[in-house]
PDB file with one MODEL, atoms N, CA, C and O in Angstrom:
MODEL        1
ATOM      1  N   UNK A   1       0.839  -1.181   0.000  1.00  0.00           N
ATOM      2  CA  UNK A   1       0.000   0.000   0.000  1.00  0.00           C
ATOM      3  C   UNK A   1       0.883   1.242   0.000  1.00  0.00           C
ATOM      4  O   UNK A   1       1.811   1.336   0.804  1.00  0.00           O
ATOM      5  N   UNK A   2       0.615   2.182  -0.874  1.00  0.00           N
ATOM      6  CA  UNK A   2       1.399   3.410  -0.989  1.00  0.00           C
ATOM      7  C   UNK A   2       1.089   4.349   0.168  1.00  0.00           C
ATOM      8  O   UNK A   2      -0.021   4.367   0.700  1.00  0.00           O
ATOM      9  N   UNK A   3       2.092   5.123   0.542  1.00  0.00           N
ATOM     10  CA  UNK A   3       1.931   6.106   1.609  1.00  0.00           C
ATOM     11  C   UNK A   3       1.011   7.223   1.146  1.00  0.00           C
ATOM     12  O   UNK A   3       1.167   7.739   0.039  1.00  0.00           O
ATOM     13  N   UNK A   4       0.056   7.598   1.983  1.00  0.00           N
ATOM     14  CA  UNK A   4      -0.861   8.678   1.652  1.00  0.00           C
ATOM     15  C   UNK A   4      -0.648   9.818   2.646  1.00  0.00           C
ATOM     16  O   UNK A   4      -0.774   9.622   3.854  1.00  0.00           O
ATOM     17  N   UNK A   5      -0.331  10.991   2.147  1.00  0.00           N
ATOM     18  CA  UNK A   5      -0.083  12.150   2.996  1.00  0.00           C
ATOM     19  C   UNK A   5      -1.384  12.620   3.643  1.00  0.00           C
ATOM     20  O   UNK A   5      -2.397  12.771   2.960  1.00  0.00           O
ATOM     21  N   UNK A   6      -1.359  12.850   4.950  1.00  0.00           N
ATOM     22  CA  UNK A   6      -2.523  13.358   5.664  1.00  0.00           C
ATOM     23  C   UNK A   6      -2.579  14.874   5.506  1.00  0.00           C
ATOM     24  O   UNK A   6      -1.544  15.539   5.549  1.00  0.00           O
ATOM     25  N   UNK A   7      -3.790  15.433   5.320  1.00  0.00           N
ATOM     26  CA  UNK A   7      -3.914  16.886   5.229  1.00  0.00           C
ATOM     27  C   UNK A   7      -3.427  17.555   6.512  1.00  0.00           C
ATOM     28  O   UNK A   7      -3.726  17.094   7.613  1.00  0.00           O
ATOM     29  N   UNK A   8      -2.673  18.646   6.361  1.00  0.00           N
ATOM     30  CA  UNK A   8      -2.170  19.467   7.460  1.00  0.00           C
ATOM     31  C   UNK A   8      -1.108  18.769   8.304  1.00  0.00           C
ATOM     32  O   UNK A   8      -0.853  19.170   9.440  1.00  0.00           O
ATOM     33  N   UNK A   9      -0.498  17.739   7.759  1.00  0.00           N
ATOM     34  CA  UNK A   9       0.581  17.014   8.426  1.00  0.00           C
ATOM     35  C   UNK A   9       1.831  17.046   7.560  1.00  0.00           C
ATOM     36  O   UNK A   9       1.756  17.194   6.340  1.00  0.00           O
ATOM     37  N   UNK A  10       2.974  16.906   8.205  1.00  0.00           N
ATOM     38  CA  UNK A  10       4.239  16.820   7.495  1.00  0.00           C
ATOM     39  C   UNK A  10       5.261  16.120   8.361  1.00  0.00           C
ATOM     40  O   UNK A  10       4.969  15.739   9.495  1.00  0.00           O
ATOM     41  N   UNK A  11       6.456  15.950   7.833  1.00  0.00           N
ATOM     42  CA  UNK A  11       7.527  15.289   8.559  1.00  0.00           C
ATOM     43  C   UNK A  11       8.828  16.033   8.338  1.00  0.00           C
ATOM     44  O   UNK A  11       9.157  16.409   7.213  1.00  0.00           O
ATOM     45  N   UNK A  12       9.571  16.243   9.421  1.00  0.00           N
ATOM     46  CA  UNK A  12      10.913  16.813   9.357  1.00  0.00           C
ATOM     47  C   UNK A  12      11.908  15.671   9.494  1.00  0.00           C
ATOM     48  O   UNK A  12      11.861  14.898  10.451  1.00  0.00           O
ATOM     49  N   UNK A  13      12.810  15.578   8.520  1.00  0.00           N
ATOM     50  CA  UNK A  13      13.807  14.511   8.457  1.00  0.00           C
ATOM     51  C   UNK A  13      15.180  15.079   8.760  1.00  0.00           C
ATOM     52  O   UNK A  13      15.415  16.269   8.547  1.00  0.00           O
ATOM     53  N   UNK A  14      16.106  14.237   9.261  1.00  0.00           N
ATOM     54  CA  UNK A  14      17.481  14.713   9.419  1.00  0.00           C
ATOM     55  C   UNK A  14      18.022  15.201   8.078  1.00  0.00           C
ATOM     56  O   UNK A  14      17.793  14.575   7.042  1.00  0.00           O
ATOM     57  N   UNK A  15      18.731  16.310   8.104  1.00  0.00           N
ATOM     58  CA  UNK A  15      19.308  16.866   6.884  1.00  0.00           C
ATOM     59  C   UNK A  15      20.645  16.175   6.615  1.00  0.00           C
ATOM     60  O   UNK A  15      21.679  16.567   7.156  1.00  0.00           O
ATOM     61  N   UNK A  16      20.612  15.162   5.788  1.00  0.00           N
ATOM     62  CA  UNK A  16      21.823  14.397   5.452  1.00  0.00           C
ATOM     63  C   UNK A  16      22.812  15.199   4.618  1.00  0.00           C
ATOM     64  O   UNK A  16      23.951  14.772   4.427  1.00  0.00           O
ATOM     65  N   UNK A  17      22.392  16.350   4.123  1.00  0.00           N
ATOM     66  CA  UNK A  17      23.253  17.182   3.273  1.00  0.00           C
ATOM     67  C   UNK A  17      23.813  18.384   4.012  1.00  0.00           C
ATOM     68  O   UNK A  17      24.393  19.272   3.387  1.00  0.00           O
ATOM     69  N   UNK A  18      23.653  18.432   5.333  1.00  0.00           N
ATOM     70  CA  UNK A  18      24.162  19.553   6.118  1.00  0.00           C
ATOM     71  C   UNK A  18      25.690  19.565   6.059  1.00  0.00           C
ATOM     72  O   UNK A  18      26.347  18.584   6.407  1.00  0.00           O
ATOM     73  N   UNK A  19      26.231  20.681   5.617  1.00  0.00           N
ATOM     74  CA  UNK A  19      27.684  20.837   5.509  1.00  0.00           C
ATOM     75  C   UNK A  19      28.207  21.952   6.406  1.00  0.00           C
ATOM     76  O   UNK A  19      29.380  21.947   6.779  1.00  0.00           O
ATOM     77  N   UNK A  20      27.349  22.907   6.757  1.00  0.00           N
ATOM     78  CA  UNK A  20      27.755  24.052   7.569  1.00  0.00           C
ATOM     79  C   UNK A  20      26.739  24.266   8.686  1.00  0.00           C
ATOM     80  O   UNK A  20      25.602  23.802   8.597  1.00  0.00           O
ATOM     81  N   UNK A  21      27.155  24.970   9.736  1.00  0.00           N
ATOM     82  CA  UNK A  21      26.265  25.229  10.866  1.00  0.00           C
ATOM     83  C   UNK A  21      25.016  26.018  10.466  1.00  0.00           C
ATOM     84  O   UNK A  21      23.979  25.909  11.120  1.00  0.00           O
ATOM     85  N   UNK A  22      25.109  26.807   9.400  1.00  0.00           N
ATOM     86  CA  UNK A  22      23.953  27.602   8.992  1.00  0.00           C
ATOM     87  C   UNK A  22      22.897  26.765   8.268  1.00  0.00           C
ATOM     88  O   UNK A  22      21.774  27.233   8.078  1.00  0.00           O
ATOM     89  N   UNK A  23      23.226  25.556   7.865  1.00  0.00           N
ATOM     90  CA  UNK A  23      22.260  24.661   7.223  1.00  0.00           C
ATOM     91  C   UNK A  23      21.320  24.093   8.288  1.00  0.00           C
ATOM     92  O   UNK A  23      21.738  23.868   9.424  1.00  0.00           O
ATOM     93  N   UNK A  24      20.052  23.858   7.930  1.00  0.00           N
ATOM     94  CA  UNK A  24      19.103  23.329   8.915  1.00  0.00           C
ATOM     95  C   UNK A  24      19.468  21.911   9.362  1.00  0.00           C
ATOM     96  O   UNK A  24      20.019  21.123   8.594  1.00  0.00           O
ATOM     97  N   UNK A  25      19.150  21.610  10.612  1.00  0.00           N
ATOM     98  CA  UNK A  25      19.374  20.264  11.153  1.00  0.00           C
ATOM     99  C   UNK A  25      18.372  19.262  10.583  1.00  0.00           C
ATOM    100  O   UNK A  25      18.702  18.099  10.352  1.00  0.00           O
ATOM    101  N   UNK A  26      17.151  19.730  10.362  1.00  0.00           N
ATOM    102  CA  UNK A  26      16.093  18.885   9.806  1.00  0.00           C
ATOM    103  C   UNK A  26      15.403  19.641   8.684  1.00  0.00           C
ATOM    104  O   UNK A  26      15.386  20.871   8.673  1.00  0.00           O
ATOM    105  N   UNK A  27      14.834  18.899   7.741  1.00  0.00           N
ATOM    106  CA  UNK A  27      14.104  19.498   6.616  1.00  0.00           C
ATOM    107  C   UNK A  27      12.899  18.628   6.308  1.00  0.00           C
ATOM    108  O   UNK A  27      12.885  17.438   6.624  1.00  0.00           O
ATOM    109  N   UNK A  28      11.907  19.215   5.702  1.00  0.00           N
ATOM    110  CA  UNK A  28      10.740  18.436   5.312  1.00  0.00           C
ATOM    111  C   UNK A  28       9.678  19.313   4.698  1.00  0.00           C
ATOM    112  O   UNK A  28       9.916  20.478   4.377  1.00  0.00           O
ATOM    113  N   UNK A  29       8.511  18.740   4.540  1.00  0.00           N
ATOM    114  CA  UNK A  29       7.378  19.418   3.931  1.00  0.00           C
ATOM    115  C   UNK A  29       6.150  19.204   4.794  1.00  0.00           C
ATOM    116  O   UNK A  29       6.048  18.233   5.545  1.00  0.00           O
ATOM    117  N   UNK A  30       5.214  20.145   4.665  1.00  0.00           N
ATOM    118  CA  UNK A  30       3.906  19.994   5.287  1.00  0.00           C
ATOM    119  C   UNK A  30       2.874  20.286   4.206  1.00  0.00           C
ATOM    120  O   UNK A  30       3.065  21.196   3.400  1.00  0.00           O
ATOM    121  N   UNK A  31       1.807  19.542   4.181  1.00  0.00           N
ATOM    122  CA  UNK A  31       0.789  19.649   3.149  1.00  0.00           C
ATOM    123  C   UNK A  31      -0.458  20.289   3.753  1.00  0.00           C
ATOM    124  O   UNK A  31      -1.220  19.640   4.470  1.00  0.00           O
ATOM    125  N   UNK A  32      -0.653  21.589   3.449  1.00  0.00           N
ATOM    126  CA  UNK A  32      -1.742  22.360   4.039  1.00  0.00           C
ATOM    127  C   UNK A  32      -2.989  22.247   3.172  1.00  0.00           C
ATOM    128  O   UNK A  32      -2.956  22.471   1.962  1.00  0.00           O
ATOM    129  N   UNK A  33      -4.084  21.894   3.827  1.00  0.00           N
ATOM    130  CA  UNK A  33      -5.375  21.794   3.163  1.00  0.00           C
ATOM    131  C   UNK A  33      -5.853  23.198   2.754  1.00  0.00           C
ATOM    132  O   UNK A  33      -5.695  24.153   3.515  1.00  0.00           O
ATOM    133  N   UNK A  34      -6.422  23.317   1.584  1.00  0.00           N
ATOM    134  CA  UNK A  34      -6.892  24.611   1.083  1.00  0.00           C
ATOM    135  C   UNK A  34      -7.860  25.272   2.070  1.00  0.00           C
ATOM    136  O   UNK A  34      -7.780  26.481   2.287  1.00  0.00           O
ATOM    137  N   UNK A  35      -8.763  24.506   2.666  1.00  0.00           N
ATOM    138  CA  UNK A  35      -9.750  25.059   3.604  1.00  0.00           C
ATOM    139  C   UNK A  35      -9.065  25.722   4.802  1.00  0.00           C
ATOM    140  O   UNK A  35      -9.467  26.809   5.217  1.00  0.00           O
ATOM    141  N   UNK A  36      -8.041  25.084   5.357  1.00  0.00           N
ATOM    142  CA  UNK A  36      -7.315  25.673   6.481  1.00  0.00           C
ATOM    143  C   UNK A  36      -6.612  26.951   6.042  1.00  0.00           C
ATOM    144  O   UNK A  36      -6.650  27.957   6.750  1.00  0.00           O
ATOM    145  N   UNK A  37      -5.985  26.917   4.902  1.00  0.00           N
ATOM    146  CA  UNK A  37      -5.281  28.087   4.391  1.00  0.00           C
ATOM    147  C   UNK A  37      -6.246  29.249   4.146  1.00  0.00           C
ATOM    148  O   UNK A  37      -5.942  30.388   4.500  1.00  0.00           O
ATOM    149  N   UNK A  38      -7.390  28.975   3.552  1.00  0.00           N
ATOM    150  CA  UNK A  38      -8.379  30.028   3.300  1.00  0.00           C
ATOM    151  C   UNK A  38      -8.906  30.609   4.606  1.00  0.00           C
ATOM    152  O   UNK A  38      -9.107  31.820   4.695  1.00  0.00           O
ATOM    153  N   UNK A  39      -9.134  29.787   5.610  1.00  0.00           N
ATOM    154  CA  UNK A  39      -9.594  30.272   6.915  1.00  0.00           C
ATOM    155  C   UNK A  39      -8.538  31.146   7.564  1.00  0.00           C
ATOM    156  O   UNK A  39      -8.856  32.201   8.111  1.00  0.00           O
ATOM    157  N   UNK A  40      -7.286  30.718   7.509  1.00  0.00           N
ATOM    158  CA  UNK A  40      -6.200  31.515   8.070  1.00  0.00           C
ATOM    159  C   UNK A  40      -6.094  32.872   7.375  1.00  0.00           C
ATOM    160  O   UNK A  40      -5.917  33.894   8.037  1.00  0.00           O
ATOM    161  N   UNK A  41      -6.200  32.888   6.056  1.00  0.00           N
ATOM    162  CA  UNK A  41      -6.120  34.143   5.306  1.00  0.00           C
ATOM    163  C   UNK A  41      -7.296  35.059   5.629  1.00  0.00           C
ATOM    164  O   UNK A  41      -7.115  36.267   5.783  1.00  0.00           O
ATOM    165  N   UNK A  42      -8.493  34.501   5.731  1.00  0.00           N
ATOM    166  CA  UNK A  42      -9.688  35.304   6.001  1.00  0.00           C
ATOM    167  C   UNK A  42      -9.663  35.920   7.395  1.00  0.00           C
ATOM    168  O   UNK A  42     -10.198  37.009   7.604  1.00  0.00           O
ATOM    169  N   UNK A  43      -9.043  35.226   8.351  1.00  0.00           N
ATOM    170  CA  UNK A  43      -9.030  35.702   9.739  1.00  0.00           C
ATOM    171  C   UNK A  43      -7.843  36.592  10.065  1.00  0.00           C
ATOM    172  O   UNK A  43      -7.713  37.029  11.208  1.00  0.00           O
ATOM    173  N   UNK A  44      -6.969  36.877   9.101  1.00  0.00           N
ATOM    174  CA  UNK A  44      -5.755  37.648   9.354  1.00  0.00           C
ATOM    175  C   UNK A  44      -5.542  38.707   8.279  1.00  0.00           C
ATOM    176  O   UNK A  44      -4.709  38.534   7.389  1.00  0.00           O
ATOM    177  N   UNK A  45      -6.300  39.811   8.360  1.00  0.00           N
ATOM    178  CA  UNK A  45      -6.163  40.839   7.330  1.00  0.00           C
ATOM    179  C   UNK A  45      -4.873  41.659   7.433  1.00  0.00           C
ATOM    180  O   UNK A  45      -4.602  42.471   6.548  1.00  0.00           O
ATOM    181  N   UNK A  46      -4.076  41.473   8.479  1.00  0.00           N
ATOM    182  CA  UNK A  46      -2.867  42.276   8.679  1.00  0.00           C
ATOM    183  C   UNK A  46      -1.714  41.860   7.788  1.00  0.00           C
ATOM    184  O   UNK A  46      -0.750  42.613   7.649  1.00  0.00           O
ATOM    185  N   UNK A  47      -1.781  40.708   7.192  1.00  0.00           N
ATOM    186  CA  UNK A  47      -0.681  40.225   6.367  1.00  0.00           C
ATOM    187  C   UNK A  47       0.161  39.187   7.078  1.00  0.00           C
ATOM    188  O   UNK A  47       0.900  38.451   6.425  1.00  0.00           O
ATOM    189  N   UNK A  48       0.074  39.107   8.392  1.00  0.00           N
ATOM    190  CA  UNK A  48       0.796  38.075   9.139  1.00  0.00           C
ATOM    191  C   UNK A  48      -0.169  36.939   9.440  1.00  0.00           C
ATOM    192  O   UNK A  48      -1.287  37.170   9.900  1.00  0.00           O
ATOM    193  N   UNK A  49       0.261  35.731   9.183  1.00  0.00           N
ATOM    194  CA  UNK A  49      -0.583  34.561   9.407  1.00  0.00           C
ATOM    195  C   UNK A  49      -0.051  33.802  10.615  1.00  0.00           C
ATOM    196  O   UNK A  49       1.125  33.441  10.666  1.00  0.00           O
ATOM    197  N   UNK A  50      -0.924  33.566  11.584  1.00  0.00           N
ATOM    198  CA  UNK A  50      -0.549  32.776  12.757  1.00  0.00           C
ATOM    199  C   UNK A  50      -1.172  31.394  12.602  1.00  0.00           C
ATOM    200  O   UNK A  50      -2.372  31.262  12.362  1.00  0.00           O
ATOM    201  N   UNK A  51      -0.333  30.364  12.743  1.00  0.00           N
ATOM    202  CA  UNK A  51      -0.763  28.985  12.627  1.00  0.00           C
ATOM    203  C   UNK A  51      -0.163  28.227  13.807  1.00  0.00           C
ATOM    204  O   UNK A  51       1.001  28.439  14.149  1.00  0.00           O
ATOM    205  N   UNK A  52      -0.930  27.362  14.421  1.00  0.00           N
ATOM    206  CA  UNK A  52      -0.389  26.527  15.489  1.00  0.00           C
ATOM    207  C   UNK A  52       0.259  25.292  14.875  1.00  0.00           C
ATOM    208  O   UNK A  52      -0.217  24.757  13.874  1.00  0.00           O
ATOM    209  N   UNK A  53       1.345  24.853  15.486  1.00  0.00           N
ATOM    210  CA  UNK A  53       2.056  23.662  15.015  1.00  0.00           C
ATOM    211  C   UNK A  53       2.347  22.769  16.210  1.00  0.00           C
ATOM    212  O   UNK A  53       2.845  23.236  17.234  1.00  0.00           O
ATOM    213  N   UNK A  54       2.041  21.498  16.081  1.00  0.00           N
ATOM    214  CA  UNK A  54       2.376  20.507  17.093  1.00  0.00           C
ATOM    215  C   UNK A  54       3.356  19.518  16.510  1.00  0.00           C
ATOM    216  O   UNK A  54       3.358  19.286  15.301  1.00  0.00           O
ATOM    217  N   UNK A  55       4.194  18.927  17.355  1.00  0.00           N
ATOM    218  CA  UNK A  55       5.191  17.993  16.866  1.00  0.00           C
ATOM    219  C   UNK A  55       5.284  16.749  17.734  1.00  0.00           C
ATOM    220  O   UNK A  55       5.142  16.809  18.955  1.00  0.00           O
ATOM    221  N   UNK A  56       5.525  15.631  17.084  1.00  0.00           N
ATOM    222  CA  UNK A  56       5.667  14.345  17.761  1.00  0.00           C
ATOM    223  C   UNK A  56       6.922  13.658  17.257  1.00  0.00           C
ATOM    224  O   UNK A  56       7.116  13.512  16.050  1.00  0.00           O
ATOM    225  N   UNK A  57       7.775  13.235  18.179  1.00  0.00           N
ATOM    226  CA  UNK A  57       8.984  12.507  17.799  1.00  0.00           C
ATOM    227  C   UNK A  57       8.595  11.127  17.298  1.00  0.00           C
ATOM    228  O   UNK A  57       7.685  10.495  17.835  1.00  0.00           O
ATOM    229  N   UNK A  58       9.283  10.669  16.276  1.00  0.00           N
ATOM    230  CA  UNK A  58       9.002   9.354  15.719  1.00  0.00           C
ATOM    231  C   UNK A  58      10.251   8.751  15.098  1.00  0.00           C
ATOM    232  O   UNK A  58      11.336   9.329  15.163  1.00  0.00           O
ATOM    233  N   UNK A  59      10.085   7.593  14.501  1.00  0.00           N
ATOM    234  CA  UNK A  59      11.197   6.912  13.846  1.00  0.00           C
ATOM    235  C   UNK A  59      10.667   6.275  12.564  1.00  0.00           C
ATOM    236  O   UNK A  59       9.659   5.569  12.576  1.00  0.00           O
ATOM    237  N   UNK A  60      11.361   6.538  11.465  1.00  0.00           N
ATOM    238  CA  UNK A  60      11.006   5.959  10.172  1.00  0.00           C
ATOM    239  C   UNK A  60      12.287   5.434   9.547  1.00  0.00           C
ATOM    240  O   UNK A  60      13.272   6.162   9.426  1.00  0.00           O
ATOM    241  N   UNK A  61      12.272   4.175   9.155  1.00  0.00           N
ATOM    242  CA  UNK A  61      13.432   3.539   8.533  1.00  0.00           C
ATOM    243  C   UNK A  61      14.686   3.827   9.371  1.00  0.00           C
ATOM    244  O   UNK A  61      15.718   4.236   8.840  1.00  0.00           O
ATOM    245  N   UNK A  62      14.581   3.609  10.672  1.00  0.00           N
ATOM    246  CA  UNK A  62      15.684   3.796  11.624  1.00  0.00           C
ATOM    247  C   UNK A  62      16.251   5.215  11.654  1.00  0.00           C
ATOM    248  O   UNK A  62      17.392   5.413  12.071  1.00  0.00           O
ATOM    249  N   UNK A  63      15.470   6.201  11.218  1.00  0.00           N
ATOM    250  CA  UNK A  63      15.866   7.604  11.332  1.00  0.00           C
ATOM    251  C   UNK A  63      14.898   8.308  12.275  1.00  0.00           C
ATOM    252  O   UNK A  63      13.684   8.125  12.184  1.00  0.00           O
ATOM    253  N   UNK A  64      15.444   9.110  13.177  1.00  0.00           N
ATOM    254  CA  UNK A  64      14.590   9.914  14.051  1.00  0.00           C
ATOM    255  C   UNK A  64      13.981  11.028  13.211  1.00  0.00           C
ATOM    256  O   UNK A  64      14.684  11.726  12.482  1.00  0.00           O
ATOM    257  N   UNK A  65      12.666  11.185  13.322  1.00  0.00           N
ATOM    258  CA  UNK A  65      11.952  12.222  12.583  1.00  0.00           C
ATOM    259  C   UNK A  65      11.059  12.983  13.548  1.00  0.00           C
ATOM    260  O   UNK A  65      10.823  12.544  14.674  1.00  0.00           O
ATOM    261  N   UNK A  66      10.571  14.116  13.099  1.00  0.00           N
ATOM    262  CA  UNK A  66       9.596  14.893  13.855  1.00  0.00           C
ATOM    263  C   UNK A  66       8.375  15.058  12.958  1.00  0.00           C
ATOM    264  O   UNK A  66       8.437  15.722  11.924  1.00  0.00           O
ATOM    265  N   UNK A  67       7.262  14.445  13.367  1.00  0.00           N
ATOM    266  CA  UNK A  67       6.013  14.589  12.629  1.00  0.00           C
ATOM    267  C   UNK A  67       5.321  15.845  13.140  1.00  0.00           C
ATOM    268  O   UNK A  67       5.216  16.050  14.349  1.00  0.00           O
ATOM    269  N   UNK A  68       4.850  16.682  12.226  1.00  0.00           N
ATOM    270  CA  UNK A  68       4.243  17.955  12.605  1.00  0.00           C
ATOM    271  C   UNK A  68       2.835  18.058  12.048  1.00  0.00           C
ATOM    272  O   UNK A  68       2.516  17.503  10.996  1.00  0.00           O
ATOM    273  N   UNK A  69       1.993  18.792  12.791  1.00  0.00           N
ATOM    274  CA  UNK A  69       0.624  19.035  12.359  1.00  0.00           C
ATOM    275  C   UNK A  69       0.339  20.524  12.484  1.00  0.00           C
ATOM    276  O   UNK A  69       0.659  21.138  13.502  1.00  0.00           O
ATOM    277  N   UNK A  70      -0.261  21.104  11.452  1.00  0.00           N
ATOM    278  CA  UNK A  70      -0.662  22.502  11.453  1.00  0.00           C
ATOM    279  C   UNK A  70      -2.149  22.589  11.758  1.00  0.00           C
ATOM    280  O   UNK A  70      -2.930  21.738  11.332  1.00  0.00           O
ATOM    281  N   UNK A  71      -2.542  23.631  12.504  1.00  0.00           N
ATOM    282  CA  UNK A  71      -3.953  23.834  12.823  1.00  0.00           C
ATOM    283  C   UNK A  71      -4.206  25.315  13.061  1.00  0.00           C
ATOM    284  O   UNK A  71      -3.278  26.123  13.108  1.00  0.00           O
ATOM    285  N   UNK A  72      -5.478  25.651  13.208  1.00  0.00           N
ATOM    286  CA  UNK A  72      -5.827  27.025  13.549  1.00  0.00           C
ATOM    287  C   UNK A  72      -5.268  27.352  14.926  1.00  0.00           C
ATOM    288  O   UNK A  72      -5.214  26.479  15.793  1.00  0.00           O
ATOM    289  N   UNK A  73      -4.849  28.600  15.142  1.00  0.00           N
ATOM    290  CA  UNK A  73      -4.341  28.956  16.468  1.00  0.00           C
ATOM    291  C   UNK A  73      -5.455  28.909  17.502  1.00  0.00           C
ATOM    292  O   UNK A  73      -6.623  29.147  17.191  1.00  0.00           O
ATOM    293  N   UNK A  74      -5.078  28.599  18.725  1.00  0.00           N
ATOM    294  CA  UNK A  74      -6.045  28.594  19.822  1.00  0.00           C
ATOM    295  C   UNK A  74      -6.458  30.020  20.109  1.00  0.00           C
ATOM    296  O   UNK A  74      -5.651  30.946  20.029  1.00  0.00           O
ATOM    297  N   UNK A  75      -7.701  30.181  20.438  1.00  0.00           N
ATOM    298  CA  UNK A  75      -8.211  31.508  20.783  1.00  0.00           C
ATOM    299  C   UNK A  75      -7.737  31.898  22.179  1.00  0.00           C
ATOM    300  O   UNK A  75      -7.687  31.065  23.084  1.00  0.00           O
ATOM    301  N   UNK A  76      -7.393  33.160  22.342  1.00  0.00           N
ATOM    302  CA  UNK A  76      -7.021  33.666  23.656  1.00  0.00           C
ATOM    303  C   UNK A  76      -8.282  33.750  24.514  1.00  0.00           C
ATOM    304  O   UNK A  76      -9.370  33.974  23.985  1.00  0.00           O
ATOM    305  N   UNK A  77      -8.151  33.573  25.830  1.00  0.00           N
ATOM    306  CA  UNK A  77      -9.325  33.700  26.704  1.00  0.00           C
ATOM    307  C   UNK A  77      -9.933  35.091  26.559  1.00  0.00           C
ATOM    308  O   UNK A  77      -9.218  36.074  26.363  1.00  0.00           O
ATOM    309  N   UNK A  78     -11.262  35.164  26.657  1.00  0.00           N
ATOM    310  CA  UNK A  78     -11.937  36.448  26.502  1.00  0.00           C
ATOM    311  C   UNK A  78     -11.729  37.350  27.710  1.00  0.00           C
ATOM    312  O   UNK A  78     -11.902  38.566  27.619  1.00  0.00           O
ATOM    313  N   UNK A  79     -11.358  36.755  28.845  1.00  0.00           N
ATOM    314  CA  UNK A  79     -11.069  37.555  30.041  1.00  0.00           C
ATOM    315  C   UNK A  79      -9.772  37.052  30.648  1.00  0.00           C
ATOM    316  O   UNK A  79      -9.405  35.893  30.457  1.00  0.00           O
ATOM    317  N   UNK A  80      -9.078  37.908  31.375  1.00  0.00           N
ATOM    318  CA  UNK A  80      -7.849  37.437  32.032  1.00  0.00           C
ATOM    319  C   UNK A  80      -8.156  36.304  33.013  1.00  0.00           C
ATOM    320  O   UNK A  80      -9.184  36.323  33.689  1.00  0.00           O
ATOM    321  N   UNK A  81      -7.276  35.341  33.086  1.00  0.00           N
ATOM    322  CA  UNK A  81      -7.451  34.226  34.016  1.00  0.00           C
ATOM    323  C   UNK A  81      -7.094  34.660  35.426  1.00  0.00           C
ATOM    324  O   UNK A  81      -6.201  35.483  35.628  1.00  0.00           O
ATOM    325  N   UNK A  82      -7.806  34.094  36.407  1.00  0.00           N
ATOM    326  CA  UNK A  82      -7.420  34.290  37.799  1.00  0.00           C
ATOM    327  C   UNK A  82      -7.357  32.928  38.469  1.00  0.00           C
ATOM    328  O   UNK A  82      -7.608  31.913  37.818  1.00  0.00           O
ATOM    329  N   UNK A  83      -7.030  32.882  39.745  1.00  0.00           N
ATOM    330  CA  UNK A  83      -6.849  31.613  40.451  1.00  0.00           C
ATOM    331  C   UNK A  83      -8.094  30.725  40.421  1.00  0.00           C
ATOM    332  O   UNK A  83      -7.976  29.502  40.490  1.00  0.00           O
ATOM    333  N   UNK A  84      -9.280  31.319  40.320  1.00  0.00           N
ATOM    334  CA  UNK A  84     -10.520  30.523  40.300  1.00  0.00           C
ATOM    335  C   UNK A  84     -10.698  29.761  38.990  1.00  0.00           C
ATOM    336  O   UNK A  84     -11.502  28.831  38.924  1.00  0.00           O
ATOM    337  N   UNK A  85      -9.956  30.145  37.939  1.00  0.00           N
ATOM    338  CA  UNK A  85     -10.070  29.484  36.652  1.00  0.00           C
ATOM    339  C   UNK A  85      -9.178  28.242  36.558  1.00  0.00           C
ATOM    340  O   UNK A  85      -9.358  27.420  35.660  1.00  0.00           O
ATOM    341  N   UNK A  86      -8.238  28.103  37.459  1.00  0.00           N
ATOM    342  CA  UNK A  86      -7.283  27.000  37.385  1.00  0.00           C
ATOM    343  C   UNK A  86      -7.892  25.722  37.948  1.00  0.00           C
ATOM    344  O   UNK A  86      -8.597  25.776  38.956  1.00  0.00           O
ATOM    345  N   UNK A  87      -7.638  24.574  37.322  1.00  0.00           N
ATOM    346  CA  UNK A  87      -8.245  23.317  37.770  1.00  0.00           C
ATOM    347  C   UNK A  87      -7.526  22.695  38.974  1.00  0.00           C
ATOM    348  O   UNK A  87      -7.961  21.652  39.464  1.00  0.00           O
ATOM    349  N   UNK A  88      -6.469  23.289  39.448  1.00  0.00           N
ATOM    350  CA  UNK A  88      -5.721  22.720  40.582  1.00  0.00           C
ATOM    351  C   UNK A  88      -5.536  23.731  41.672  1.00  0.00           C
ATOM    352  O   UNK A  88      -4.930  23.427  42.699  1.00  0.00           O
TER     353      UNK A  88
ENDMDL
END
């Protein structure tokens, strides 16, 4: 079965071609779904796009990789938090 890329997911692989310190340690791609991209653009008229990214360490073909997922940013609380808002 062929590998199928999940929408809004990507993988960072070790950069086997790194020759200098200025080269990235890891490289990869992320495949952004058009719907997510359109929502991000519509909600950010300033020109700067904020996207949340999560990462999970993994291993593929005996190489350490970092799997990443892009999503809409979390909304800030509508009011400042105080001690009564904390669950502990």
